[in-house]
C-alpha positions as CSV (number, residue, x, y, z in Angstrom):
1,M,34.1,70.6,-10.2
2,A,31.5,68.1,-8.9
3,A,33.0,65.0,-6.9
4,S,30.2,62.9,-8.4
5,L,31.5,63.2,-12.1
6,R,31.6,59.7,-13.7
7,L,33.1,58.2,-16.7
8,C,30.5,57.6,-19.5
9,A,32.7,57.6,-22.7
10,A,33.7,54.8,-24.8
11,A,36.8,54.6,-26.9
12,S,36.2,55.1,-30.7
13,G,37.9,55.7,-34.1
14,L,41.4,54.4,-33.6
15,R,44.3,56.0,-35.3
16,Y,47.7,54.8,-34.8
17,W,51.1,56.4,-35.2
18,S,54.1,54.2,-34.6
19,R,57.7,54.7,-34.9
20,R,58.0,51.3,-36.3
21,Q,55.2,51.8,-39.0
22,R,56.5,54.9,-40.6
23,P,58.7,54.6,-43.8
24,A,62.4,55.6,-43.5
25,A,61.9,58.8,-44.9
26,A,59.4,59.7,-42.3
27,S,61.3,58.2,-39.3
28,L,61.2,59.5,-35.7
29,A,64.4,61.5,-36.5
30,A,62.6,63.1,-39.3
31,V,59.5,63.9,-37.2
32,C,61.5,65.5,-34.4
33,S,64.3,67.1,-36.4
34,R,62.2,70.0,-37.4
35,S,63.7,73.3,-38.3
36,M,64.7,75.5,-35.6
37,A,61.8,77.7,-36.3
38,S,59.6,75.1,-34.8
39,K,61.6,74.6,-31.7
40,T,59.7,77.2,-29.7
41,P,59.8,76.7,-25.8
42,V,57.6,73.8,-24.5
43,G,56.2,74.0,-21.0
44,F,56.6,70.9,-18.8
45,I,54.8,70.6,-15.4
46,G,55.6,67.6,-13.2
47,L,59.1,66.2,-13.0
48,G,58.5,62.8,-11.1
49,N,59.8,59.4,-12.0
50,M,58.1,59.5,-15.4
51,G,58.1,63.3,-16.2
52,N,61.8,63.7,-15.5
53,P,62.9,61.4,-18.4
54,M,60.2,62.6,-20.6
55,A,61.3,66.2,-20.4
56,K,64.9,65.1,-20.9
57,N,64.0,63.4,-24.2
58,L,62.4,66.7,-25.3
59,M,65.6,68.4,-24.4
60,K,67.5,65.8,-26.6
61,H,65.4,66.7,-29.6
62,G,66.3,70.3,-29.2
63,Y,63.3,71.8,-27.5
64,P,63.9,74.7,-24.9
65,L,61.9,74.0,-21.7
66,I,59.9,76.1,-19.2
67,I,59.9,74.0,-16.2
68,Y,57.7,73.9,-13.1
69,D,57.5,71.3,-10.3
70,V,56.3,71.8,-6.7
71,F,59.6,70.3,-5.4
72,L,62.2,72.8,-6.5
73,D,65.0,70.6,-6.0
74,V,64.0,68.3,-8.9
75,C,64.3,71.3,-11.2
76,K,67.9,72.1,-10.4
77,E,69.5,69.7,-13.0
78,F,67.3,71.2,-15.6
79,Q,68.3,74.9,-14.5
80,D,71.8,73.8,-14.6
81,A,71.4,72.4,-18.1
82,G,70.2,75.9,-19.2
83,E,66.4,75.3,-19.1
84,Q,64.1,78.0,-17.5
85,V,62.5,77.3,-14.2
86,V,59.5,79.3,-13.2
87,S,57.4,79.6,-9.8
88,S,53.9,78.5,-11.0
89,P,52.0,76.8,-13.6
90,A,50.6,80.1,-14.7
91,D,54.2,81.3,-15.2
92,V,54.6,78.3,-17.6
93,A,51.4,79.3,-19.4
94,E,52.7,82.8,-19.9
95,K,55.9,81.8,-21.5
96,A,54.9,78.8,-23.6
97,D,52.0,78.0,-25.8
98,R,52.6,74.2,-25.8
99,I,52.5,72.6,-22.3
100,I,52.8,69.1,-21.1
101,T,51.5,68.1,-17.6
102,M,52.6,64.9,-15.8
103,L,51.0,64.7,-12.4
104,P,50.2,62.0,-9.9
105,T,46.3,62.5,-9.3
106,S,43.2,64.2,-10.4
107,I,43.6,66.7,-7.6
108,N,47.1,67.5,-8.6
109,A,45.9,68.1,-12.3
110,I,42.9,70.2,-11.3
111,E,45.2,72.4,-9.1
112,A,47.8,72.8,-12.0
113,Y,45.1,73.9,-14.5
114,S,42.5,75.6,-12.3
115,G,44.2,76.6,-9.1
116,A,44.9,80.0,-7.9
117,N,48.2,80.0,-9.9
118,G,47.2,77.6,-12.5
119,I,47.6,77.3,-16.1
120,L,44.2,78.9,-17.0
121,K,45.3,82.1,-15.3
122,K,47.6,83.1,-18.1
123,V,47.0,80.6,-20.9
124,K,47.1,82.1,-24.4
125,K,44.6,81.6,-27.0
126,G,45.6,78.9,-29.4
127,S,47.7,77.1,-26.9
128,L,48.0,73.3,-26.9
129,L,47.8,71.7,-23.4
130,I,48.7,68.0,-23.3
131,D,47.9,66.3,-20.0
132,S,49.7,62.9,-19.6
133,S,48.6,62.3,-16.0
134,T,46.5,59.2,-15.4
135,I,43.4,60.7,-13.9
136,D,39.5,60.3,-13.9
137,P,38.2,60.7,-17.4
138,A,35.5,62.9,-16.1
139,V,38.1,65.2,-14.8
140,S,39.8,65.4,-18.2
141,K,36.4,66.2,-20.0
142,E,35.9,69.0,-17.3
143,L,39.3,70.5,-17.8
144,A,38.8,70.4,-21.5
145,K,35.6,72.5,-21.3
146,E,37.4,75.0,-19.1
147,V,40.4,75.2,-21.5
148,E,38.1,75.5,-24.5
149,K,36.5,78.6,-22.8
150,M,40.0,80.3,-22.8
151,G,40.3,79.5,-26.5
152,A,42.9,76.8,-26.2
153,V,43.1,73.1,-26.8
154,F,43.2,70.3,-24.3
155,M,44.1,66.7,-24.9
156,D,44.3,63.9,-22.5
157,A,47.4,61.6,-23.5
158,P,48.3,59.3,-20.5
159,V,51.2,57.0,-21.1
160,S,52.1,53.2,-20.9
161,G,55.5,51.6,-20.7
162,G,57.0,52.5,-17.3
163,V,60.2,54.4,-16.3
164,G,62.4,52.4,-18.7
165,A,60.4,53.5,-21.7
166,A,60.2,56.9,-20.5
167,R,64.0,57.0,-20.4
168,S,64.5,55.4,-23.9
169,G,61.8,57.5,-25.5
170,N,59.5,54.3,-26.2
171,L,56.4,55.3,-24.5
172,T,52.9,54.4,-25.7
173,F,50.6,57.6,-25.7
174,M,46.8,57.3,-25.7
175,V,45.4,60.5,-26.9
176,G,41.9,61.8,-26.5
177,E,40.9,65.0,-28.4
178,A,39.2,66.1,-31.6
179,E,40.9,64.3,-34.4
180,D,41.8,67.3,-36.3
181,E,44.1,68.4,-33.5
182,F,45.8,65.0,-33.3
183,A,48.5,65.9,-35.8
184,A,49.5,69.0,-33.6
185,A,50.5,66.7,-30.8
186,Q,52.5,64.1,-32.8
187,E,55.6,66.2,-33.1
188,L,56.0,66.4,-29.4
189,L,54.7,63.1,-28.2
190,G,56.8,61.4,-30.9
191,C,60.0,62.6,-29.3
192,M,59.0,60.8,-26.0
193,G,57.2,57.8,-27.5
194,S,57.3,55.1,-30.2
195,N,53.5,54.7,-30.3
196,V,50.9,57.5,-30.4
197,V,47.5,56.2,-30.5
198,Y,44.3,58.3,-31.3
199,C,41.4,57.0,-29.1
200,G,38.7,59.5,-29.7
201,A,37.2,62.4,-28.0
202,V,38.6,63.9,-24.8
203,G,38.5,61.4,-21.9
204,T,39.0,58.2,-24.2
205,G,42.8,58.3,-23.8
206,Q,42.1,57.9,-19.9
207,A,39.6,55.3,-20.6
208,A,42.2,53.2,-22.6
209,K,44.8,53.9,-19.9
210,I,42.4,52.7,-17.2
211,C,41.9,49.3,-19.1
212,N,45.6,48.8,-18.7
213,M,44.8,47.6,-15.1
214,L,45.6,44.4,-16.9
215,L,49.3,45.2,-15.9
216,A,48.4,44.9,-12.2
217,I,46.8,41.7,-12.6
218,S,49.6,40.2,-14.6
219,M,52.1,41.4,-12.2
220,I,50.3,39.7,-9.4
221,G,50.0,36.5,-11.3
222,T,53.7,36.6,-12.2
223,A,54.6,37.2,-8.5
224,E,52.2,34.3,-7.5
225,A,53.7,32.0,-10.0
226,M,57.3,32.8,-9.2
227,N,56.7,32.5,-5.4
228,L,55.1,29.1,-6.0
229,G,57.8,27.7,-8.1
230,I,60.6,29.0,-5.6
231,R,58.7,27.2,-2.7
232,L,58.5,24.1,-4.8
233,G,62.4,24.2,-5.1
234,L,62.9,25.8,-8.5
235,D,65.6,28.1,-9.3
236,P,64.0,31.5,-10.0
237,K,66.1,32.3,-13.1
238,L,65.3,29.0,-14.5
239,L,61.7,29.3,-13.7
240,A,61.5,32.8,-15.3
241,K,63.3,31.4,-18.3
242,I,60.7,28.6,-18.6
243,L,57.7,30.9,-18.3
244,N,59.2,33.2,-20.8
245,M,59.2,30.4,-23.4
246,S,55.8,29.2,-22.4
247,S,52.2,30.5,-22.9
248,G,52.2,32.3,-19.6
249,R,54.8,34.8,-21.0
250,C,53.9,38.5,-20.2
251,W,55.6,41.9,-19.8
252,S,55.7,41.4,-16.0
253,S,57.7,38.2,-16.5
254,D,60.0,38.8,-19.4
255,T,60.7,42.6,-19.1
256,Y,60.0,43.6,-15.5
257,N,60.2,40.5,-13.5
258,P,59.4,41.1,-9.8
259,V,61.9,38.6,-8.2
260,P,65.2,40.0,-7.1
261,G,68.3,38.6,-8.9
262,V,66.4,37.5,-11.9
263,M,66.8,40.6,-14.0
264,D,69.3,43.6,-14.1
265,G,68.1,47.2,-14.4
266,V,64.6,46.8,-12.9
267,P,63.2,47.8,-9.6
268,S,63.4,44.4,-8.1
269,A,67.1,44.4,-8.6
270,N,67.3,47.7,-6.4
271,N,65.1,46.9,-3.5
272,Y,62.2,48.0,-5.5
273,Q,63.2,51.6,-5.6
274,G,62.1,53.9,-8.4
275,G,59.8,52.6,-11.1
276,F,56.0,52.9,-10.6
277,G,55.0,53.2,-7.1
278,A,52.5,50.9,-5.3
279,T,50.5,54.0,-4.2
280,L,50.1,55.2,-8.0
281,M,49.1,51.6,-8.9
282,A,46.4,51.6,-6.2
283,K,45.3,55.0,-7.5
284,D,44.9,53.7,-11.0
285,L,43.0,50.7,-9.9
286,G,40.9,52.8,-8.0
287,L,40.0,54.8,-11.2
288,A,39.4,51.6,-12.8
289,Q,36.9,50.4,-10.0
290,D,35.0,53.9,-10.1
291,S,34.7,53.4,-14.0
292,A,33.6,49.8,-13.6
293,T,31.0,50.8,-11.1
294,S,29.5,53.7,-13.1
295,T,29.3,51.4,-16.3
296,K,28.2,48.3,-14.5
297,S,31.1,46.4,-15.6
298,P,32.3,43.2,-13.7
299,I,36.1,43.5,-13.1
300,L,36.5,40.7,-10.5
301,L,40.2,40.4,-10.8
302,G,40.7,44.1,-11.2
303,S,38.9,44.6,-7.8
304,Q,41.0,42.1,-6.1
305,A,44.1,43.7,-7.4
306,H,43.0,46.9,-6.0
307,Q,42.4,45.6,-2.7
308,I,45.9,43.9,-2.8
309,Y,47.7,47.0,-3.7
310,R,45.7,49.0,-1.0
311,M,46.8,46.5,1.6
312,M,50.4,46.8,0.5
313,C,50.3,50.6,0.8
314,A,48.9,50.1,4.4
315,K,51.7,47.9,5.2
316,G,54.6,50.0,4.1
317,Y,55.1,49.4,0.4
318,S,53.4,52.6,-0.8
319,K,56.8,54.0,-1.8
320,K,58.2,50.9,-3.3
321,D,57.7,50.0,-7.0
322,F,54.5,48.1,-7.8
323,S,56.5,44.9,-8.5
324,S,57.0,44.7,-4.8
325,V,53.8,42.7,-4.7
326,F,56.2,39.7,-4.9
327,Q,57.9,40.6,-1.7
328,F,54.5,41.3,-0.2
329,L,53.0,38.0,-1.1
330,R,56.2,36.1,0.2
331,E,55.6,37.7,3.6
332,E,51.8,37.1,3.7
333,E,50.8,33.5,4.4
334,T,47.4,34.2,5.6
335,F,45.5,34.7,2.3
């Protein structure tokens, strides 16, 4: 797969499925409470901070799972719960005709699908393969071509909402594939998310996710504002309250505040453990930078955010949640 692949797709023809928009007779419970005949095993590959709770939500809705992760220890709780753990992505494809992958990088996705023991070695015709990783849109397109040759269907369906939404089943899925295949994915994705958005052809789901680099920018802005206010003598909880009733309010300030002690149940309240790692944020911003270069789109703040998260990773923040940018900025006085 050529390393020079570049994104050249634009989002199109939006269709939107929302738990909140459906009438009571067609609620999420109705969508996910199918007859047991439809509860055939679902393959799930990748049990990281996001994949783990996503897989658990499928279990809650009655789907038997065929599990694989490169780290066998994370599979144990699923095995103890009666789910089947196998030794390779190929083994998952042999036992399930609906598979969800949730992997950190493009390289991981390529290996899971096209590697020596990848999905494509044993995938069955007619299988539905849903990749919820955030990867290069060009890689998604290439994988879709390889999957199509095997008589199966590939969708890119990256997510937004963070670990909290993954746990509560309130993720947003951005789906790229032929529109007539969209309905086939809704049953599964609706068990893990409250919003399932059709974006267009393969790759447009990734394009939409890449544009969510806005999150990194807003988190840095929130961290800067909170740091400034604290140094000016404001109580951080009071400042957060004021910001959240003012025009500067955003998800980073009212749901995922980066300042320790302001909110409970977020990574900043747990020494920035868990959540969405700074390394992954730097990776996503790198994808945005590549796409901006190939489309000649100026992303001045996105580029600056990319550099900030790269510096954070170089200075020991790589395993901390991306909201640790607050701590990083507190310690850096040379900008």
